[in-house]
C-alpha positions in Angstrom: 21.5 -2.3 -8.5 25.1 -3.3 -8.4 26.1 0.0 -6.7 23.0 0.3 -4.4 20.8 -2.4 -3.0 17.0 -2.4 -3.1 17.0 -2.1 0.7 19.1 1.0 0.4 16.7 2.5 -2.1 13.7 1.8 0.2 15.5 3.3 3.2 16.5 6.4 1.2 12.9 7.0 0.2 11.6 6.4 3.7 14.2 8.7 5.3 13.4 11.5 2.8 9.6 10.9 3.2 9.2 10.6 -0.6 5.9 10.1 -2.4 6.0 8.4 -5.7 6.7 5.2 -7.7 10.0 3.3 -7.5 10.2 0.9 -10.5 12.9 -1.7 -10.5 13.7 -3.8 -13.5 15.5 -7.2 -13.1 16.0 -9.4 -16.1 12.5 -9.5 -17.7 10.7 -8.6 -14.5 9.5 -5.2 -13.4 8.7 -4.5 -9.7 6.8 -1.5 -8.5 7.1 0.1 -5.0 4.7 3.0 -4.2 5.6 5.4 -1.4 3.4 7.8 0.5 5.1 10.1 3.1 8.1 7.7 3.0 6.2 4.5 3.6 5.8 1.7 1.2 2.0 1.4 0.7 1.8 -0.8 -2.4 4.1 -3.3 -4.1 3.7 -5.5 -7.1 5.7 -7.8 -9.2 4.4 -10.6 -11.5 1.2 -11.9 -9.9 2.4 -10.9 -6.4 1.3 -7.9 -4.3 2.1 -6.5 -0.9 4.7 -8.2 1.4 5.3 -11.1 -1.0 6.2 -8.7 -3.8 8.5 -6.7 -1.5 10.3 -9.9 -0.5 10.8 -11.0 -4.1 12.1 -7.6 -5.1 14.5 -7.4 -2.1 16.3 -10.5 -3.4 17.3 -8.8 -6.7 21.0 -8.0 -6.8 21.1 -6.7 -10.4 18.9 -4.5 -12.5 18.0 -0.9 -12.9 15.6 1.5 -11.1 13.7 4.7 -11.7 11.8 6.9 -9.3 8.8 9.0 -10.4 7.8 11.6 -7.8 4.2 12.3 -6.9 2.8 9.2 -8.5 0.0 7.9 -6.3 -0.8 4.1 -5.9 -3.9 2.6 -7.5 -4.4 0.8 -4.2 -2.8 0.0 -0.8 -1.5 -3.5 -0.2 1.3 -3.1 2.3 
């Protein structure tokens, strides 16, 4: 995340209308952002879901990320 921000990752997935799971690891936390047709439809980190989870993940400035295409969310919270 030092070379690309979380916001940039979200925008890239939205612009490209991606479907899948973006997992972001920061320290000992793991956040999950699910995309359908380029839209975030579910987010989770710790005990947070939806917008609260997105806001927490957006504040992370360090960490690593992985995108898995065609992974569908277990539910919709955003």
